[in-house]
C-alpha positions as CSV (number, residue, x, y, z in Angstrom):
1,M,-12.6,23.3,0.0
2,E,-10.4,25.3,2.6
3,T,-6.9,26.2,2.2
4,Y,-4.0,24.2,2.7
5,D,-2.6,25.9,5.9
6,A,-6.8,25.8,6.9
7,L,-6.4,22.2,6.9
8,L,-2.9,21.7,8.4
9,A,-4.5,24.2,11.2
10,S,-7.2,21.7,11.4
11,I,-5.4,18.4,12.8
12,T,-2.6,20.8,14.5
13,P,-3.1,20.0,18.9
14,T,-4.3,23.0,20.7
15,S,-3.0,21.0,24.0
16,G,-1.4,17.4,24.9
17,P,2.2,16.5,23.5
18,T,3.1,16.9,20.3
19,R,5.9,15.2,17.6
20,T,7.7,17.9,14.9
21,I,7.1,15.8,11.1
22,L,9.4,16.5,9.4
23,D,9.4,16.9,5.1
24,P,12.1,14.3,3.5
25,A,12.8,16.7,0.8
26,T,14.1,19.4,2.8
27,G,13.9,18.7,6.7
28,E,11.9,21.6,7.3
29,A,9.3,21.2,9.7
30,V,5.8,20.3,8.0
31,G,3.4,20.6,11.0
32,E,2.9,18.9,14.8
33,A,1.2,16.0,15.0
34,P,-0.4,15.0,18.6
35,V,1.5,12.1,20.7
36,H,-2.2,9.6,21.5
37,T,-1.6,7.4,24.4
38,V,-3.4,4.1,25.0
39,E,-6.2,6.2,27.0
40,D,-6.5,8.0,23.7
41,L,-7.2,4.8,22.4
42,E,-9.4,3.3,25.1
43,H,-11.5,6.8,24.4
44,A,-11.9,6.4,20.6
45,V,-12.7,2.8,20.5
46,K,-15.4,3.4,22.8
47,A,-16.9,6.1,20.5
48,A,-16.8,3.1,18.0
49,Q,-18.7,1.4,20.4
50,E,-21.8,3.9,20.3
51,A,-21.5,4.8,16.8
52,Q,-21.2,1.6,15.5
53,P,-24.9,0.3,16.1
54,A,-26.7,3.0,14.2
55,W,-24.1,3.2,11.6
56,A,-25.1,-0.6,10.9
57,A,-28.8,0.2,10.5
58,L,-29.0,2.2,7.9
59,G,-28.2,-0.5,5.2
60,H,-26.5,-0.8,2.6
61,E,-28.3,1.7,0.4
62,G,-27.9,4.3,3.7
63,R,-24.1,3.5,4.1
64,S,-23.3,3.8,0.3
65,A,-25.0,7.2,0.6
66,A,-22.9,8.5,3.2
67,I,-19.7,7.1,2.1
68,L,-20.4,8.6,-1.4
69,K,-21.0,12.5,0.5
70,A,-17.5,11.8,2.3
71,T,-16.2,10.7,-1.2
72,E,-17.2,14.2,-2.7
73,A,-15.5,16.1,0.3
74,V,-12.3,14.2,0.0
75,E,-12.1,15.4,-4.0
76,R,-13.2,19.0,-2.6
77,S,-9.9,18.9,-0.7
78,A,-8.0,16.6,-3.2
79,E,-5.1,19.4,-3.9
80,E,-4.8,20.4,-0.4
81,L,-4.3,17.0,0.9
82,A,-2.0,16.0,-1.9
83,Q,0.2,19.5,-0.8
84,L,0.2,18.0,2.6
85,L,1.0,14.7,1.4
86,S,4.1,15.5,-0.6
87,R,5.5,17.6,2.5
88,E,5.2,15.0,4.9
89,Q,5.9,11.6,2.4
90,G,7.9,12.9,0.0
91,K,6.4,11.4,-3.0
92,P,6.1,14.2,-5.6
93,L,2.6,16.1,-6.9
94,N,3.2,14.3,-10.3
95,G,3.4,11.0,-11.8
96,P,2.1,8.3,-10.2
97,N,2.6,9.8,-6.4
98,A,0.8,12.4,-4.6
99,R,-1.9,13.6,-6.7
100,F,-2.7,10.1,-8.3
101,E,-3.2,8.7,-4.3
102,T,-6.0,11.8,-3.2
103,G,-7.4,10.4,-7.1
104,A,-7.0,6.7,-5.8
105,C,-8.4,7.3,-2.5
106,A,-11.6,8.8,-4.6
107,A,-11.6,6.2,-6.8
108,W,-11.9,3.6,-3.7
109,L,-14.1,5.0,-1.4
110,R,-16.9,5.2,-4.5
111,A,-16.0,1.5,-5.2
112,A,-16.6,0.6,-1.8
113,A,-20.0,2.6,-2.0
114,T,-21.3,1.1,-5.5
115,T,-19.9,-2.3,-5.8
116,P,-23.6,-4.9,-5.2
117,L,-23.3,-7.1,-2.2
118,E,-26.3,-9.4,-2.5
119,P,-27.2,-12.2,-0.6
120,E,-25.6,-15.9,-1.9
121,T,-27.7,-18.9,-3.0
122,I,-26.3,-22.0,-2.1
123,V,-28.8,-24.7,-2.2
124,D,-32.6,-24.0,-3.0
125,D,-34.0,-27.5,-4.4
126,G,-37.2,-27.4,-3.5
127,G,-36.8,-29.2,0.4
128,T,-33.6,-26.9,1.3
129,R,-32.8,-23.4,1.2
130,A,-29.4,-21.8,2.4
131,E,-28.5,-18.2,1.6
132,V,-25.1,-16.4,2.8
133,H,-25.9,-12.8,4.2
134,Y,-22.4,-10.6,5.3
135,R,-23.1,-8.8,8.7
136,P,-20.9,-6.5,10.5
137,I,-18.5,-7.1,12.6
138,G,-18.4,-4.5,15.3
139,V,-15.0,-2.3,15.4
140,V,-11.9,-2.4,12.9
141,G,-8.7,-1.9,13.4
142,A,-6.9,-0.5,10.9
143,I,-2.9,-0.3,10.9
144,G,-1.6,1.1,7.8
145,P,1.9,2.4,6.4
146,W,4.2,5.5,5.7
147,N,4.5,4.9,2.2
148,W,0.8,5.1,0.3
149,P,-0.7,6.5,4.0
150,M,-3.8,7.9,2.7
151,M,-4.8,5.8,0.3
152,I,-3.9,2.6,2.1
153,T,-6.3,3.8,4.8
154,V,-9.0,3.9,2.6
155,W,-8.5,0.4,1.0
156,Q,-8.8,-0.3,4.9
157,I,-11.9,1.8,5.5
158,A,-14.0,2.1,2.7
159,P,-15.0,-1.7,2.9
160,A,-15.2,-1.8,6.6
161,L,-17.6,1.2,6.8
162,R,-20.0,-0.1,3.7
163,M,-19.9,-3.0,5.3
164,G,-21.2,-2.0,8.5
165,N,-18.3,-1.3,10.8
166,A,-16.7,1.5,12.8
167,V,-12.9,2.2,12.1
168,V,-10.2,3.3,14.5
169,V,-6.9,4.0,12.5
170,K,-3.6,3.9,13.4
171,P,-1.3,5.7,11.3
172,S,2.7,5.6,11.0
173,E,4.4,7.8,13.4
174,H,6.6,8.4,9.8
175,T,3.6,10.1,8.2
176,P,0.3,10.7,10.8
177,L,-0.5,14.2,9.3
178,S,-1.8,13.2,6.0
179,V,-4.3,10.6,7.7
180,L,-5.4,12.5,10.3
181,A,-6.2,15.1,7.5
182,L,-7.5,12.5,5.2
183,I,-10.0,11.1,8.3
184,R,-10.8,15.0,9.5
185,V,-12.4,15.7,5.6
186,I,-14.0,12.3,5.6
187,N,-15.6,12.9,8.7
188,E,-17.0,16.2,7.3
189,E,-20.0,13.3,6.2
190,L,-20.4,10.9,8.4
191,P,-21.0,10.6,12.2
192,E,-19.2,11.7,15.2
193,G,-17.1,8.6,16.4
194,L,-17.5,6.4,13.8
195,V,-13.9,7.2,12.5
196,S,-11.2,8.3,14.9
197,V,-7.1,8.2,14.0
198,V,-5.2,7.4,17.2
199,S,-1.8,8.6,16.5
200,G,0.7,7.3,18.7
201,G,3.8,5.0,19.5
202,R,4.3,0.8,19.5
203,G,2.3,0.4,22.4
204,V,-0.9,1.9,20.8
205,G,-0.5,-0.2,17.9
206,A,0.4,-3.3,20.3
207,R,-3.0,-2.4,22.5
208,L,-5.3,-1.9,19.0
209,A,-3.5,-5.7,18.1
210,E,-5.0,-6.9,21.8
211,H,-8.0,-4.9,22.2
212,P,-11.3,-7.3,23.4
213,A,-13.5,-4.9,21.7
214,I,-11.5,-5.2,18.1
215,G,-13.5,-7.2,16.0
216,K,-10.4,-7.1,13.2
217,I,-7.4,-5.6,12.8
218,T,-6.1,-5.0,9.1
219,F,-2.4,-4.5,8.7
220,T,-0.7,-3.7,6.2
221,G,3.3,-3.2,6.8
222,S,6.2,-5.3,7.5
223,T,6.0,-9.5,7.9
224,A,7.9,-9.0,10.6
225,T,5.0,-6.4,12.3
226,G,2.7,-8.9,10.5
227,K,3.2,-11.8,12.9
228,A,3.7,-9.5,15.9
229,I,-0.5,-9.0,15.0
230,I,-1.2,-12.3,14.9
231,K,0.4,-13.2,18.2
232,S,-1.1,-10.0,19.8
233,S,-4.4,-11.1,18.1
234,A,-4.5,-14.6,19.3
235,D,-6.1,-14.5,22.7
236,T,-9.3,-12.5,21.2
237,V,-9.4,-14.8,18.0
238,K,-9.4,-11.8,15.6
239,R,-10.2,-11.7,12.2
240,L,-7.2,-10.2,10.4
241,T,-6.5,-9.2,6.7
242,L,-2.4,-8.9,6.2
243,E,-0.8,-7.3,3.0
244,L,2.8,-8.3,4.3
245,G,6.3,-7.3,2.5
246,G,6.9,-8.5,-1.1
247,N,10.4,-8.6,-3.2
248,D,8.0,-8.8,-6.2
249,A,9.3,-10.8,-9.5
250,G,9.3,-9.9,-12.8
251,I,10.1,-12.0,-16.1
252,V,10.5,-10.7,-19.1
253,L,10.5,-13.5,-22.1
254,P,12.8,-13.8,-25.1
255,D,10.2,-12.6,-27.2
256,A,9.4,-10.0,-25.8
257,D,10.4,-5.9,-27.2
258,P,12.8,-4.3,-24.5
259,K,12.0,-0.7,-26.3
260,A,8.0,-1.2,-25.9
261,I,8.2,-2.6,-22.1
262,A,10.4,-0.3,-21.1
263,Q,8.6,2.6,-19.7
264,D,6.1,0.1,-18.3
265,L,9.2,-1.8,-16.5
266,F,10.5,1.5,-14.9
267,W,7.2,2.6,-13.5
268,G,6.3,-0.9,-12.1
269,A,9.7,-0.7,-10.1
270,F,10.0,3.0,-9.4
271,I,6.5,4.2,-9.1
272,N,6.5,6.0,-5.5
273,T,10.5,6.1,-5.8
274,G,10.6,1.9,-5.3
275,Q,8.5,2.4,-1.8
276,T,5.6,0.3,-2.9
277,C,5.0,-3.2,-1.4
278,A,4.0,-4.7,-4.7
279,A,6.4,-3.0,-6.9
280,L,8.9,-4.6,-9.3
281,K,12.2,-5.7,-6.8
282,R,14.3,-7.8,-8.9
283,L,14.2,-8.5,-12.7
284,Y,14.7,-11.7,-14.3
285,V,15.9,-10.9,-18.3
286,H,16.8,-13.9,-20.6
287,E,20.4,-14.2,-22.1
288,D,18.7,-13.4,-26.0
289,I,17.9,-9.5,-24.6
290,Y,19.5,-9.1,-21.7
291,D,21.9,-6.3,-22.7
292,A,18.9,-4.6,-24.9
293,V,16.3,-4.0,-21.8
294,C,19.6,-3.3,-19.4
295,Q,19.9,-0.2,-22.5
296,E,16.3,0.9,-22.9
297,L,15.6,1.0,-19.4
298,T,18.3,2.9,-18.3
299,A,17.7,5.3,-21.1
300,V,14.1,5.6,-19.4
301,A,15.4,5.8,-15.9
302,A,18.2,8.7,-17.1
303,A,15.5,11.4,-17.9
304,M,13.3,10.7,-14.9
305,P,13.8,14.2,-13.2
306,M,13.7,13.5,-9.3
307,G,13.7,16.4,-6.0
308,N,11.9,18.4,-4.0
309,G,8.2,17.0,-4.5
310,L,6.3,20.3,-4.3
311,D,8.2,21.5,-7.7
312,E,5.6,20.7,-11.1
313,N,8.6,19.2,-13.1
314,N,9.8,16.2,-10.5
315,V,8.4,12.9,-10.6
316,L,10.9,10.6,-8.3
317,G,11.5,12.3,-5.0
318,P,13.4,11.2,-1.7
319,L,13.2,8.0,0.8
320,Q,10.6,9.0,3.7
321,N,12.8,8.5,6.5
322,K,16.8,7.9,7.1
323,S,16.3,4.3,7.9
324,Q,15.0,3.5,4.6
325,Y,17.5,5.4,2.6
326,D,20.6,3.6,5.1
327,I,18.8,0.3,3.7
328,V,18.6,1.2,0.0
329,A,22.1,2.7,0.5
330,N,23.8,0.0,1.9
331,L,22.2,-2.9,-0.4
332,V,23.6,-1.2,-3.3
333,D,27.0,-0.5,-1.7
334,A,27.3,-4.3,-1.1
335,A,26.2,-5.3,-4.5
336,R,28.9,-3.4,-6.2
337,N,31.3,-4.6,-3.8
338,S,30.3,-8.2,-4.9
339,G,31.4,-7.1,-8.6
340,A,27.9,-6.4,-9.7
341,R,28.4,-3.6,-12.5
342,I,25.8,-0.3,-11.8
343,L,24.3,0.7,-15.4
344,L,22.9,4.3,-13.3
345,G,22.7,5.9,-10.3
346,G,24.5,4.4,-7.4
347,N,26.0,7.7,-6.0
348,P,23.9,9.7,-3.6
349,D,25.0,13.5,-3.3
350,T,25.7,13.4,0.2
351,D,26.2,17.2,0.4
352,Q,22.4,18.0,-0.4
353,P,20.0,18.0,2.2
354,G,16.9,15.4,2.0
355,Y,17.0,11.7,2.1
356,F,17.2,11.4,-2.3
357,Y,18.8,8.0,-3.3
358,P,19.1,8.3,-7.4
359,A,17.3,5.7,-9.3
360,T,19.7,2.7,-9.6
361,L,20.1,0.1,-11.8
362,V,21.9,-2.8,-11.1
363,A,23.1,-5.4,-13.9
364,D,25.4,-9.1,-13.7
365,I,24.1,-9.5,-10.1
366,D,24.0,-12.6,-8.6
367,N,20.6,-14.1,-7.6
368,D,22.0,-14.9,-3.8
369,N,22.9,-11.1,-3.8
370,P,21.5,-9.3,-0.7
371,L,20.1,-6.7,-3.0
372,V,18.4,-9.5,-4.7
373,T,17.1,-11.1,-1.9
374,E,16.0,-8.6,0.4
375,E,13.2,-6.6,0.1
376,Q,14.8,-2.8,-0.4
377,F,11.8,-0.8,-1.1
378,G,13.5,2.0,-2.6
379,P,15.0,3.4,-6.0
380,A,17.1,0.5,-6.6
381,L,16.5,-2.1,-9.3
382,P,18.7,-5.6,-9.6
383,I,18.7,-7.1,-13.3
384,I,19.1,-11.0,-13.4
385,K,20.1,-12.7,-16.4
386,Y,18.7,-15.9,-16.9
387,S,18.6,-18.8,-19.6
388,T,15.8,-20.7,-19.5
389,V,12.4,-20.1,-18.6
390,D,12.3,-23.2,-15.8
391,Q,15.3,-21.2,-14.3
392,A,13.7,-17.4,-13.9
393,V,10.6,-19.5,-12.3
394,A,13.0,-21.6,-9.8
395,M,14.4,-17.7,-8.9
396,A,11.1,-16.0,-9.0
397,N,9.7,-18.7,-6.8
398,G,12.7,-19.0,-4.3
399,L,11.6,-16.9,-1.8
400,D,9.6,-16.9,1.2
401,V,7.3,-13.9,0.2
402,G,4.8,-14.1,-2.8
403,L,2.8,-10.6,-3.2
404,G,3.1,-10.2,-7.1
405,A,4.7,-10.4,-9.8
406,S,4.7,-10.3,-13.6
407,V,5.9,-11.7,-17.1
408,W,6.5,-9.9,-20.0
409,S,6.1,-11.0,-23.5
410,S,4.7,-10.3,-26.9
411,D,3.0,-14.1,-26.5
412,L,0.1,-13.3,-24.5
413,P,-0.5,-17.4,-23.8
414,A,2.6,-18.1,-23.2
415,A,3.0,-15.7,-20.3
416,R,-0.2,-16.9,-19.2
417,E,1.1,-20.3,-18.9
418,V,4.5,-19.0,-17.2
419,A,2.2,-16.7,-14.7
420,A,0.1,-19.6,-13.6
421,R,3.4,-21.8,-11.8
422,I,4.6,-17.9,-10.2
423,Q,3.5,-18.5,-6.4
424,A,2.2,-15.0,-5.5
425,G,-1.3,-13.3,-5.3
426,T,-1.4,-11.5,-8.3
427,V,0.3,-12.0,-11.6
428,W,1.0,-8.9,-13.8
429,I,1.0,-9.6,-17.8
430,N,3.1,-6.8,-19.8
431,K,2.2,-4.3,-16.6
432,H,3.1,-4.6,-12.6
433,G,1.4,-3.4,-9.5
434,V,-1.5,-2.1,-11.3
435,V,-4.4,-2.4,-8.8
436,D,-8.1,-2.0,-9.6
437,P,-10.6,-1.6,-6.5
438,R,-13.2,-4.3,-9.0
439,I,-9.8,-6.7,-8.7
440,P,-8.7,-8.6,-5.4
441,F,-5.7,-8.5,-4.4
442,G,-3.9,-10.1,-1.4
443,G,-0.7,-12.2,-0.7
444,A,0.7,-15.8,-0.8
445,K,3.3,-17.2,1.8
446,Q,4.3,-14.7,3.5
447,S,3.2,-12.3,1.9
448,G,-0.1,-12.1,4.2
449,Y,-3.6,-13.4,3.6
450,G,-6.8,-12.1,3.3
451,L,-8.1,-10.2,0.2
452,E,-8.7,-6.5,-0.3
453,F,-11.0,-4.6,-3.6
454,G,-13.8,-6.1,-4.8
455,V,-17.0,-8.0,-3.5
456,E,-14.2,-10.3,-1.9
457,G,-12.9,-7.5,-0.1
458,L,-16.3,-6.5,1.1
459,K,-17.0,-9.8,2.5
460,A,-13.7,-9.3,4.4
461,L,-15.1,-7.1,6.7
462,G,-18.3,-8.9,7.4
463,V,-19.1,-11.9,9.3
464,P,-20.7,-14.3,7.1
465,Q,-24.0,-15.9,8.8
466,V,-26.1,-19.0,6.3
467,I,-29.8,-18.8,7.0
468,N,-31.0,-22.6,6.7
469,G,-34.5,-23.1,5.8
């Protein structure tokens, strides 16, 4: 284990161009990030190509043992990584935030190392025997977001490594330091060149997506960027796993207990201050309990402290960047101007430093309001009243995205029936956005394609090969 200062110093460039990364809570400098170029990317890809064959030759048992050692390295540096993440991304140390994220990194690394993956016997009738095996792809490109930079990087690299691949990581320009630090820690236990970080701009990401030596791209981010990656990858017929934009719906059925579900509703929507792809972003509540749900949810939200993430008391932090702050502020202002009712928040203190936008609940809002139809990706939740379940399902399915959704009810069979009608990759019941390394996760419609986590996630980072005979 090393100190925070030592960890930051270990990733600070000693030469070459750099960019100052600022704390979104204070505006103060966190550290200097390298500005890598396409030439740097070429070096990283070449090193990955050289390291990958020996790594693949270790087999599942040898690779898993190395990944478990890397897991222990992450756990040794968990607090220092969380401190850096809080400063760079803005999320508080406590609550489902920075310490939670470093813990998730270890959990997903361990799950990737220990999930069994056996050859599948498809036919064995005495005359024909056919098995499906999964072979390494080669070099995988991992392009990550700024909202959960370390955790999602692990989601991308852990199964890739387990399946025998090398990985080149391209982090968000907003949060490169935490990813650089994470990979530096993981690389304490991995062969040189196997995993590298190229901290560059859009040109680097575009080259990674089209690079002929990259066999697969895993990407988490916006639908617009995902479409660009699809186009860039076409000439080399790359495999893709894309986890794109959300705008998840939640449906509260009339038999739900408003007080019992209020806390879970809040965290479903406001985890990481709403900056989560699979967060609850539009809530449909039956007219019979609409006022009660609004009241209970407001009481929970009003009690949640927001502020600098390094303050142990806070559980909500700033928006990570000015662009995202402006999106949230503009959507809430437009909703207010349309006649929607602001139950809580909507009044940011523009005199304080940082990109803080208060937890905001908006009621009596039309389903076609931009705050409902556009992904806000921040701490503002629209609450829409409905009369019939058919109406609620139609509204939930009315957008071209479908990452996640949820149904809230005291009647589990009824909730499951409604869940089956919703067009989303995952539908949770009486919870929202709760992911598990054992359970496959992926989107429907324009929220992307491909699965992560569990056995299916491992298979997605391999090339299926049928042995027939």
